[in-house]
One Martini backbone bead per residue (centre of mass of N, CA, C, O) as a GRO file, in nm:
protein
   64
    1UNK     BB    1  -6.622   5.394   4.250
    2UNK     BB    2  -6.824   5.536   4.056
    3UNK     BB    3  -7.104   5.589   3.843
    4UNK     BB    4  -6.867   5.695   3.652
    5UNK     BB    5  -6.630   5.601   3.389
    6UNK     BB    6  -6.341   5.763   3.241
    7UNK     BB    7  -6.131   5.708   2.959
    8UNK     BB    8  -5.840   5.839   2.835
    9UNK     BB    9  -5.643   5.935   2.605
   10UNK     BB   10  -5.340   6.048   2.561
   11UNK     BB   11  -5.289   6.121   2.233
   12UNK     BB   12  -5.528   6.262   2.208
   13UNK     BB   13  -5.764   6.383   2.429
   14UNK     BB   14  -5.988   6.121   2.452
   15UNK     BB   15  -6.256   5.927   2.463
   16UNK     BB   16  -6.237   5.576   2.511
   17UNK     BB   17  -6.416   5.532   2.783
   18UNK     BB   18  -6.770   5.480   2.892
   19UNK     BB   19  -6.897   5.409   3.221
   20UNK     BB   20  -7.156   5.268   3.381
   21UNK     BB   21  -7.219   5.186   3.713
   22UNK     BB   22  -7.424   4.895   3.818
   23UNK     BB   23  -7.398   4.995   4.123
   24UNK     BB   24  -7.492   5.054   4.411
   25UNK     BB   25  -7.507   5.285   4.628
   26UNK     BB   26  -7.361   5.261   4.914
   27UNK     BB   27  -7.099   5.093   4.938
   28UNK     BB   28  -6.948   4.825   5.036
   29UNK     BB   29  -6.633   4.686   5.053
   30UNK     BB   30  -6.741   4.401   4.938
   31UNK     BB   31  -6.774   4.480   4.632
   32UNK     BB   32  -6.477   4.385   4.547
   33UNK     BB   33  -6.590   4.066   4.524
   34UNK     BB   34  -6.748   4.118   4.282
   35UNK     BB   35  -6.755   4.027   3.959
   36UNK     BB   36  -6.834   4.298   3.829
   37UNK     BB   37  -6.611   4.467   3.956
   38UNK     BB   38  -6.372   4.302   3.851
   39UNK     BB   39  -6.436   4.340   3.549
   40UNK     BB   40  -6.428   4.648   3.540
   41UNK     BB   41  -6.143   4.684   3.646
   42UNK     BB   42  -6.003   4.525   3.420
   43UNK     BB   43  -6.101   4.695   3.180
   44UNK     BB   44  -5.989   4.971   3.278
   45UNK     BB   45  -5.694   4.889   3.317
   46UNK     BB   46  -5.647   4.805   3.019
   47UNK     BB   47  -5.706   5.080   2.890
   48UNK     BB   48  -5.472   5.225   3.031
   49UNK     BB   49  -5.241   5.037   2.944
   50UNK     BB   50  -5.262   5.089   2.640
   51UNK     BB   51  -5.184   5.390   2.661
   52UNK     BB   52  -4.908   5.354   2.786
   53UNK     BB   53  -4.784   5.177   2.562
   54UNK     BB   54  -4.829   5.377   2.329
   55UNK     BB   55  -4.656   5.604   2.451
   56UNK     BB   56  -4.392   5.448   2.475
   57UNK     BB   57  -4.365   5.384   2.173
   58UNK     BB   58  -4.365   5.678   2.070
   59UNK     BB   59  -4.109   5.765   2.240
   60UNK     BB   60  -3.912   5.547   2.111
   61UNK     BB   61  -4.042   5.653   1.808
   62UNK     BB   62  -3.971   5.922   1.686
   63UNK     BB   63  -4.037   6.163   1.472
   64UNK     BB   64  -3.820   6.314   1.227
   0.00000   0.00000   0.00000
Protein backbone atom coordinates (compact mmCIF):
# COMPACT_ATOMS: atom_id res chain seq x y z
CA UNK A 1 0.00 0.00 0.00
CA UNK A 2 1.32 3.41 -0.91
CA UNK A 3 1.18 6.62 1.06
CA UNK A 4 -2.02 7.53 -0.77
CA UNK A 5 -4.66 5.30 -2.32
CA UNK A 6 -7.28 6.49 -4.80
CA UNK A 7 -10.27 4.39 -5.90
CA UNK A 8 -11.93 5.40 -9.17
CA UNK A 9 -15.54 4.87 -10.16
CA UNK A 10 -16.21 2.59 -13.10
CA UNK A 11 -18.03 4.95 -15.48
CA UNK A 12 -17.63 7.78 -15.68
CA UNK A 13 -14.13 7.55 -14.28
CA UNK A 14 -14.21 9.81 -11.25
CA UNK A 15 -12.45 9.71 -7.93
CA UNK A 16 -14.69 7.75 -5.58
CA UNK A 17 -12.36 7.57 -2.59
CA UNK A 18 -9.05 9.26 -1.78
CA UNK A 19 -7.18 8.10 1.32
CA UNK A 20 -3.89 9.14 2.81
CA UNK A 21 -2.37 6.08 4.48
CA UNK A 22 -1.32 7.07 8.03
CA UNK A 23 1.28 4.32 8.38
CA UNK A 24 4.99 5.09 8.58
CA UNK A 25 6.93 4.42 5.42
CA UNK A 26 9.60 1.75 5.19
CA UNK A 27 7.01 -0.69 6.45
CA UNK A 28 7.87 -4.19 7.55
CA UNK A 29 5.66 -6.97 6.17
CA UNK A 30 4.18 -7.38 9.67
CA UNK A 31 2.22 -4.13 9.09
CA UNK A 32 -0.38 -6.35 7.39
CA UNK A 33 -1.43 -7.60 10.81
CA UNK A 34 -2.09 -4.13 12.26
CA UNK A 35 -5.78 -3.32 12.77
CA UNK A 36 -5.48 0.01 10.92
CA UNK A 37 -4.05 -1.71 7.83
CA UNK A 38 -6.77 -4.35 7.93
CA UNK A 39 -9.51 -1.71 8.23
CA UNK A 40 -8.10 0.35 5.35
CA UNK A 41 -7.79 -2.72 3.16
CA UNK A 42 -11.39 -3.71 3.92
CA UNK A 43 -12.71 -0.22 3.15
CA UNK A 44 -10.80 0.03 -0.13
CA UNK A 45 -11.76 -3.48 -1.21
CA UNK A 46 -15.43 -2.73 -0.53
CA UNK A 47 -15.24 0.49 -2.56
CA UNK A 48 -13.86 -1.43 -5.54
CA UNK A 49 -16.42 -4.22 -5.04
CA UNK A 50 -19.29 -1.70 -5.15
CA UNK A 51 -18.05 -0.42 -8.51
CA UNK A 52 -17.75 -3.94 -9.92
CA UNK A 53 -21.29 -4.81 -8.83
CA UNK A 54 -22.67 -1.55 -10.24
CA UNK A 55 -20.96 -2.21 -13.58
CA UNK A 56 -22.28 -5.78 -13.69
CA UNK A 57 -25.80 -4.56 -12.96
CA UNK A 58 -25.58 -1.89 -15.67
CA UNK A 59 -24.35 -4.44 -18.22
CA UNK A 60 -27.13 -6.88 -17.29
CA UNK A 61 -29.79 -4.20 -17.87
CA UNK A 62 -28.61 -2.13 -20.84
CA UNK A 63 -30.62 0.95 -21.71
CA UNK A 64 -32.71 0.30 -24.82
